[in-house]
N, C-alpha and C positions, 0 to 999 in steps of 0.2 A: 777326344776331339775338343778342339778348342773353339769355346764361344767366338771370339772376337774374327775368326774365318769370314770370310763373305759368303763364302758358297758351304751351306751344312749339308751333311747327306741324310737328317732326320728332322723331324719335326715333333714339338711337345704335341699334345693336343691343344691347346691353347692357340700355337702358331698354327696348326693344319686348318683350325676354323677361320682363324683369320686372314689365312691365304685363300679360303674357298667362301669367305663372306657367309659363314653361319655362325650359331650359338654353341657354345660346348653345351648346353643342354640340345640341342640338335644333330649335335655328335652323339652322345649316350643314346640318343631315341633312335638312331640308324644302327649304334650297334646291337641295342636289346633287339630289333627287328632283323640282325643278322647281316644289316646291307654296308656297316663301314668298313673301313681298309684294315686289314693287320696289322697288329701293332707287337711292338716289339719293348719286352719288359725286360729293363735292366735298374735292379736294385728296386727302388721306389718310383722310379721313372717309367713312363709309359712314353714310348715313340712310334713313331710313324716314318718309316724310311721312304723316301723319296721317290725309290720304285714300287711299294704298294701303293704310295697317294697315286702315283699314274696309273698302273694297274687299275686302283679303285675308281677314277677318271674315266678311263676309257667305260669300263664296264657299266658306269653309270649312264654317261651317254651312248654306248651301244644299246641299253636296256630301254632310254624313252624314246628311242626311234624307233 
């Protein structure tokens, strides 16, 4: 995947947190509670696909409703 493309298919943990407006610590707290989006491990990198982020957002929205 080319980093220079305008539309990436996955977020790094930092990019995901920035996009959703919370800290990495908050992400890891969600992960510890089993409420973080699914991640994809590629080598040492841990990524969150756009599809996983959207599914997580939908689940979190419906859980708070």
